[in-house]
C-alpha positions as CSV (number, residue, x, y, z in Angstrom):
1,M,19.1,13.2,-7.8
2,S,21.1,11.5,-5.7
3,V,21.3,11.7,-2.1
4,T,25.3,12.1,0.4
5,K,26.4,10.6,3.1
6,E,26.7,14.3,4.6
7,E,22.8,14.7,4.3
8,V,22.6,11.9,5.9
9,F,24.5,13.0,8.5
10,R,21.9,15.9,8.4
11,I,19.1,14.2,8.9
12,A,19.9,12.0,11.2
13,G,21.3,15.1,13.5
14,L,18.2,17.0,13.1
15,A,16.0,13.2,14.1
16,R,18.8,13.4,16.7
17,L,19.9,9.5,15.5
18,E,23.6,8.6,15.4
19,L,24.5,6.8,12.6
20,G,28.0,5.1,12.4
21,D,30.0,5.6,9.5
22,D,29.2,1.9,8.2
23,E,25.1,3.0,8.9
24,A,25.4,6.2,7.1
25,A,27.4,4.8,3.8
26,A,24.0,1.8,3.3
27,L,21.3,4.2,4.3
28,V,23.6,5.7,1.5
29,S,22.9,3.4,-0.9
30,D,19.2,2.0,-0.1
31,L,18.1,6.1,-0.2
32,N,19.5,5.9,-3.9
33,G,18.9,3.6,-4.5
34,I,15.1,4.0,-4.2
35,L,15.3,7.8,-6.2
36,E,17.3,5.0,-8.9
37,H,14.3,3.3,-9.3
38,M,11.4,5.8,-9.0
39,E,13.6,8.0,-11.6
40,T,13.0,4.3,-14.1
41,L,8.9,4.3,-12.6
42,G,8.6,8.2,-14.2
43,D,10.4,7.7,-17.7
44,A,8.3,4.7,-18.3
45,A,5.7,5.1,-21.3
46,L,2.6,5.6,-21.0
47,E,-0.2,6.3,-24.4
48,L,-3.3,8.1,-24.2
49,P,-6.1,7.1,-25.1
50,E,-8.5,8.7,-27.7
51,E,-11.6,9.6,-26.8
52,G,-13.1,6.8,-25.0
53,G,-10.1,4.5,-25.8
54,E,-8.5,2.6,-22.3
55,A,-5.0,3.8,-21.7
56,H,-2.0,1.5,-21.0
57,R,1.8,1.5,-19.6
58,E,3.3,-0.6,-22.3
59,G,3.4,-4.4,-22.1
60,G,0.9,-3.6,-18.7
61,A,-2.4,-3.4,-17.7
62,P,-4.7,-0.6,-18.2
63,L,-5.4,1.6,-16.2
64,R,-8.3,2.5,-14.6
65,D,-10.4,5.6,-15.5
66,G,-10.5,7.3,-12.0
67,R,-14.1,6.2,-11.2
68,S,-14.7,5.9,-8.4
69,D,-18.7,4.7,-8.6
70,R,-18.9,1.7,-9.8
71,P,-16.6,-1.5,-7.7
72,D,-13.8,-3.4,-9.8
73,R,-15.1,-6.3,-11.2
74,L,-14.1,-10.5,-9.7
75,L,-13.4,-13.3,-11.3
76,R,-16.1,-14.8,-9.3
77,K,-19.3,-13.1,-6.9
78,P,-18.3,-13.0,-3.2
79,E,-21.2,-15.2,-2.6
80,D,-18.9,-18.5,-3.7
81,F,-16.0,-18.2,-1.7
82,A,-17.7,-16.5,1.7
83,P,-17.9,-19.1,4.3
84,E,-21.0,-17.1,5.7
85,W,-22.9,-15.1,3.7
86,E,-25.8,-13.2,4.3
87,D,-28.9,-10.4,2.6
88,G,-25.5,-9.3,0.9
89,F,-22.8,-9.3,3.2
90,F,-20.1,-11.2,4.9
91,V,-21.4,-12.2,7.9
92,V,-18.2,-12.2,10.3
93,P,-17.9,-14.4,14.0
94,R,-18.8,-11.8,17.1
95,L,-16.2,-11.9,19.2
96,P,-17.0,-13.6,23.0
97,A,-16.6,-10.6,24.6
98,V,-18.3,-8.0,22.7
99,E,-21.2,-10.5,23.1
100,G,-21.0,-11.4,27.0
101,G,-19.7,-14.6,26.6
102,E,-17.4,-16.7,29.5
103,D,-14.7,-15.3,28.5
104,D,-15.7,-11.5,28.4
105,V,-13.4,-9.9,31.4
106,E,-15.5,-7.2,34.2
107,G,-14.0,-4.2,33.8
108,R,-12.2,-4.5,30.1
109,A,-14.2,-2.2,27.4
110,P,-14.5,-4.0,24.0
């Protein structure tokens, strides 16, 4: 699949955009490059696992199993690198406007 200059001009016209010949040629080149890249990604070999195994792409990391009921494992615990950590949560400083501090401007919603 590839994109032609005529197709770029047609879509630009539908979007009510004015394109010069140089701009259209650049878009054709960019879009065709993207499509080429997507085709390459689609051709990547995928080994399906046997029952209970993990799927792997050639030379890559294992694919996720699609389960969303458990978090990803971290190399370090969040409390080890969080600036502030309390009761299992990151502690984030409040904005002065939300707290009603001196920076609060009357009439402005937080």
